[in-house]
C-alpha positions in Angstrom: -13.8 38.8 75.0 -10.9 39.6 72.7 -10.8 42.3 70.1 -11.1 39.9 67.1 -14.2 38.3 68.5 -15.7 41.8 69.3 -15.1 42.9 65.7 -16.6 39.7 64.3 -19.7 40.1 66.5 -20.0 43.7 65.4 -20.0 42.7 61.7 -22.7 40.1 62.3 -24.8 42.6 64.3 -24.5 45.1 61.5 -25.7 42.4 59.1 -28.7 41.6 61.3 -29.6 45.3 61.6 -29.4 45.8 57.8 -31.4 42.6 57.2 -34.2 43.8 59.6 -34.0 47.3 58.1 -35.1 45.9 54.8 -38.5 45.4 56.2 -38.8 49.2 56.6 -36.9 50.5 53.6 -38.8 51.5 50.5 -38.6 48.8 47.8 -36.1 49.3 45.0 -33.2 47.4 46.3 -33.1 44.0 47.9 -36.3 42.8 49.7 -36.2 40.8 52.9 -36.7 37.3 51.4 -34.2 38.0 48.7 -31.8 39.2 51.3 -32.1 36.0 53.3 -31.7 33.9 50.1 -28.6 35.7 49.0 -27.1 35.4 52.5 -27.8 31.6 52.7 -26.4 31.1 49.2 -23.3 33.2 50.1 -22.9 31.3 53.4 -22.7 27.9 51.7 -20.3 29.1 49.0 -18.0 30.6 51.6 -18.3 27.5 53.8 -17.1 25.2 51.0 -14.3 27.7 50.3 -13.2 27.8 54.0 -13.6 24.0 54.8 -10.2 22.8 53.4 -8.2 25.6 55.1 -5.8 24.4 57.9 -6.6 20.7 57.6 -4.0 18.2 58.5 -4.8 14.7 57.4 -4.1 11.6 59.5 -1.5 10.4 57.0 0.4 13.7 57.2 0.6 13.5 61.0 1.5 9.8 61.0 -1.4 8.9 63.4 -3.8 6.9 61.2 -6.6 5.4 63.2 -7.5 1.8 62.3 -10.6 1.7 60.1 -10.6 5.3 59.0 -9.5 7.0 55.8 -5.9 8.1 56.0 -6.8 11.5 54.5 -9.4 12.2 57.2 -8.6 15.3 59.2 -7.3 15.1 62.7 -9.2 18.2 63.9 -11.5 19.8 61.4 -12.2 22.8 63.6 -15.8 23.1 62.4 -17.0 25.6 65.1 -14.2 28.0 64.2 -14.9 27.6 60.5 -18.7 28.0 60.9 -18.1 31.3 62.8 -15.6 32.5 60.2 -18.0 31.5 57.5 -20.8 33.5 59.2 -18.7 36.6 59.5 -17.3 36.4 55.9 -20.8 35.8 54.4 -22.1 38.8 56.4 -19.4 41.1 55.0 -20.1 39.9 51.5 -23.8 40.4 52.0 -23.3 43.9 53.4 -21.3 44.8 50.3 -24.0 43.4 48.0 -26.7 45.2 50.1 -25.0 48.5 49.8 -24.4 48.1 46.1 -28.0 47.2 45.3 -29.9 49.2 47.9 -28.1 52.5 47.1 -28.2 51.9 43.4 -24.4 51.9 42.9 -24.9 49.2 40.2 -28.2 48.2 38.8 -28.9 44.9 37.1 -29.3 46.8 33.8 -25.6 47.8 34.1 -24.5 44.2 34.0 -23.8 43.4 30.3 -24.5 39.6 30.4 -28.1 40.0 31.6 -30.5 40.7 28.7 -32.5 43.8 28.9 -36.3 43.9 29.2 -36.6 44.3 25.4 -34.9 41.0 24.8 -38.0 39.2 26.2 -40.4 40.8 23.8 -41.6 38.5 21.0 
């Protein structure tokens, strides 16, 4: 196992540990279900960001297969991109977890979210 794969596996392991630790931490930060929802949302956003990277179309390579779109990729590398997406989403989630769990920024500090007094009639 090379060093890059080891570092990526360590990041994902830290994410899993932090996610499970939410079950035992006092509330006040991100709860378990919210943590999973944030991770899945982040994963999909990162996936759609990473998908176009490193794509070579059939027309660019000059090897257009009859009956296919000329812009279709030769080798999309989906396994590599799925793993990279998982690692990147775990890093983003860990940053969000630290910010909200340790109170570095609260939702009241974000100016575009109305305060609780805004909802009073």
